[in-house]
C-alpha positions as CSV (number, residue, x, y, z in Angstrom):
1,M,60.8,-9.6,23.5
2,N,62.3,-8.1,26.1
3,K,60.3,-6.5,29.5
4,I,60.5,-2.8,28.0
5,D,58.5,-4.0,24.5
6,K,55.9,-6.3,25.9
7,I,55.4,-2.6,28.6
8,K,55.5,-0.7,25.3
9,N,52.9,-3.3,23.4
10,H,50.4,-3.5,26.4
11,F,50.3,0.8,26.6
12,I,49.6,0.2,23.2
13,K,47.0,-1.8,23.5
14,Y,45.1,-0.1,26.4
15,G,45.5,3.1,24.4
16,G,48.4,4.6,26.1
17,I,47.4,4.7,29.8
18,L,47.6,1.9,32.3
19,K,47.0,1.8,35.4
20,T,49.4,1.1,38.3
21,S,47.6,-2.0,39.3
22,E,47.9,-2.9,35.6
23,L,51.8,-2.6,35.8
24,N,52.3,-4.4,38.9
25,D,50.7,-7.4,37.1
26,L,52.7,-7.1,34.8
27,G,55.7,-7.8,37.4
28,F,56.5,-3.8,38.0
29,S,57.0,-2.8,41.4
30,S,56.8,0.4,42.6
31,R,60.4,1.1,42.4
32,Q,60.5,-0.4,39.3
33,I,57.5,2.3,37.6
34,K,59.6,5.2,39.6
35,K,62.6,3.6,37.5
36,L,60.7,3.7,34.3
37,M,59.7,7.4,34.8
38,E,62.9,8.2,35.6
39,K,63.9,6.9,32.3
40,G,61.6,8.9,30.6
41,L,59.7,5.5,29.5
42,I,56.8,6.4,30.9
43,T,54.7,9.7,32.7
44,R,52.2,9.8,35.6
45,I,49.0,11.6,34.2
46,K,46.8,11.1,37.7
47,H,47.2,9.5,40.9
48,G,47.2,6.2,39.8
49,F,47.7,6.2,35.9
50,Y,50.4,6.4,33.5
51,E,50.9,7.7,29.8
52,L,53.5,6.1,27.3
53,T,55.8,8.9,27.2
54,D,56.5,9.2,23.1
55,Y,52.8,8.1,22.2
56,I,50.1,10.1,22.4
57,P,46.4,8.9,23.4
58,R,43.3,10.2,22.0
59,E,42.0,12.7,25.0
60,E,38.9,10.5,25.0
61,V,40.7,7.6,25.4
62,I,42.4,8.9,28.4
63,I,38.8,10.1,29.3
64,A,37.3,6.6,29.1
65,R,41.1,4.9,31.0
66,L,40.8,8.1,33.7
67,F,36.5,7.7,35.0
68,P,35.2,4.4,33.0
69,E,32.1,5.1,34.7
70,S,31.4,8.3,32.7
71,V,30.2,8.7,29.7
72,I,30.3,10.9,26.8
73,F,27.6,13.7,26.9
74,L,25.7,16.5,25.2
75,E,28.4,18.7,22.6
76,S,30.7,16.4,22.7
77,A,28.4,13.5,22.1
78,L,26.9,16.0,19.3
79,F,30.0,16.7,17.6
80,Y,30.9,12.8,17.5
81,Y,27.5,12.6,15.8
82,E,28.5,15.6,13.5
83,Y,25.5,17.0,14.2
84,T,27.6,20.5,15.0
85,D,30.9,21.2,13.7
86,R,31.7,23.5,16.8
87,I,34.6,22.0,18.9
88,P,33.7,22.2,22.7
89,S,35.9,24.0,24.5
90,S,36.2,21.0,27.3
91,W,35.1,17.4,27.0
92,Q,31.3,17.6,28.7
93,I,30.9,14.0,30.3
94,A,27.7,12.8,32.6
95,V,28.9,11.0,35.7
96,N,27.3,9.7,39.0
97,K,26.3,13.1,41.2
98,N,27.4,11.2,44.3
99,S,30.8,10.7,42.7
100,S,33.7,12.1,44.3
101,K,34.4,16.6,42.3
102,L,37.6,16.5,43.6
103,Q,38.7,13.6,40.8
104,Y,37.4,15.8,37.8
105,N,40.0,18.8,38.2
106,M,42.5,17.7,36.0
107,D,44.6,20.0,33.4
108,Y,44.7,17.8,30.6
109,P,42.3,16.9,28.9
110,L,39.4,19.9,29.9
111,I,36.7,17.8,31.4
112,K,33.4,19.8,32.4
113,P,31.2,16.8,34.2
114,Y,27.3,17.0,34.6
115,Y,26.9,15.4,37.8
116,L,23.5,13.3,37.1
117,E,21.0,11.0,39.0
118,P,22.7,7.0,38.9
119,K,19.2,6.0,37.6
120,F,19.6,8.4,34.3
121,I,22.9,7.7,33.6
122,K,22.6,4.5,32.1
123,I,19.8,5.2,29.8
124,G,20.8,5.2,25.9
125,I,24.5,4.3,26.3
126,D,26.5,3.1,23.2
127,I,29.6,2.0,23.3
128,I,32.7,2.6,20.8
129,K,36.0,1.8,20.9
130,I,39.2,3.9,19.8
131,E,42.4,2.6,20.3
132,G,41.4,-0.3,21.2
133,V,39.5,1.2,24.4
134,K,36.0,1.0,24.8
135,I,34.1,4.7,25.0
136,K,30.9,5.1,26.3
137,I,28.9,7.2,24.5
138,Y,24.8,8.3,24.8
139,D,23.3,7.3,21.4
140,R,21.9,10.0,19.2
141,E,18.4,9.6,20.8
142,R,19.1,10.2,24.3
143,T,21.6,13.1,23.4
144,I,19.0,15.2,21.6
145,C,16.5,14.2,24.5
146,D,19.9,16.0,26.4
147,V,20.3,19.1,24.0
148,L,15.8,19.7,24.5
149,R,16.6,19.1,28.1
150,Y,19.5,21.4,28.5
151,E,18.5,23.9,25.6
152,A,19.4,26.9,28.0
153,K,23.0,25.5,28.2
154,L,23.4,25.4,24.5
155,E,23.7,28.3,21.8
156,E,20.9,29.0,19.4
157,E,23.0,27.7,16.0
158,V,24.3,24.5,18.0
159,F,20.6,23.9,19.6
160,I,18.9,24.5,16.0
161,N,22.2,22.5,13.8
162,A,21.5,19.6,16.1
163,I,17.7,19.1,15.8
164,K,18.0,19.6,12.2
165,N,21.1,17.1,11.4
166,Y,19.1,14.2,13.5
167,I,15.9,14.8,11.7
168,K,18.4,14.4,8.5
169,D,20.1,11.3,9.7
170,P,19.2,8.0,8.2
171,K,20.0,6.5,11.5
172,K,18.2,7.7,14.2
173,N,15.8,5.5,15.9
174,V,12.3,7.7,16.7
175,R,10.8,5.1,18.9
176,N,13.8,4.9,21.1
177,L,13.7,9.1,20.6
178,F,9.9,8.5,22.4
179,E,11.3,6.3,24.9
180,Y,13.7,8.4,26.5
181,A,11.3,11.5,25.8
182,E,8.8,9.6,28.1
183,I,11.1,8.6,30.6
184,F,12.6,12.5,30.7
185,N,8.7,13.9,30.5
186,I,9.9,15.8,27.1
187,K,7.3,13.9,25.3
188,N,5.4,17.4,24.2
189,K,9.3,19.2,23.5
190,V,9.8,16.4,21.3
191,Q,6.5,16.2,19.5
192,T,7.1,20.2,19.2
193,Y,10.7,20.1,17.6
194,I,11.4,16.9,15.7
195,G,7.8,14.6,15.9
196,V,5.9,17.6,12.9
197,W,9.3,16.8,11.2
198,L,8.8,12.9,10.9
């Protein structure tokens, strides 16, 4: 296997995106990376990140590679769980409120960061794998708690459908829902909207 095939395979293994340090580990110097760009083999998508030019990675893979600490959030999570059929206009991600805001300014994919307290970020994280890349997403219960917490930011139809679809979901975990509701201090809201149907 020649060096080009090796690098292509490595890109594909990581969802079509590699960091400068990962290219360095494969034996590519800054000058060689520049040559790969000049040949049109790779494209720089953000400082320190490159994508394989003839490979189109999934948007959630790009987000997970660029922002490994971020978590797929709110309407983006609702869409993943099929609690809404409305595709969000941008990827909603939960990020640490202390992280640098400039890093999230990008043209593609469109992202909308929600800056959360660090103690709330870790609650209810699930890991899914897409194209070999681990992606953080909030589980169903955390997502429903977020729907209740951010009700004012959601369209009424999205809000109602999210609640209805959660209630019907055989994979729901009511114990976790009430556990998270206690942490977020929305137990009454959960009882009002969901508890009556359980």
